[in-house]
C-alpha positions, -999 to +999 in steps of 0.1 A: +211+128-148+227+127-115+223+097-093+203+103-060+221+098-028+209+068-008+193+080+025+183+052+049+156+073+066+138+078+034+139+040+028+125+035+063+097+060+059+087+044+025+087+010+040+065+021+070+041+037+045+039+005+024+033-016+056+005+007+067-011+006+032-010-031+031-024-034+067-054-012+058-060-031+025-060-065+042-083-049+069-107-040+041-104-075+025-109-093+058-139-071+066-125-060+099-125-024+085-156-010+069-166+022+053-201+035+063-227+035+036-206+016+012-214-020+003-191-048+017-182-060-018-169-025-028-146-024+002-132-058-005-126-048-042-109-015-030-088-035-006-075-057-035-069-027-057-048-011-029-028-044-025-021-047-062-010-011-066+012-013-034+029-044-048+034-027-082+048+005-064+071-017-043+085-034-073+091-002-092+108+014-062+131-016-057+139-018-095+146+020-099 
């Protein structure tokens, strides 16, 4: 399998996406972002799910 060429722009785009994802997740956890008609506890749990999956995705990206 051929090794992929390192492209700094791709890394930057991925990093910005990760930071935006975490910002939204922490907004849901801190209750500064809400989803209409959805109970608060559901949005907090959804925020934590996003944080955990973002961290797992970040670790797998750095390892691979």
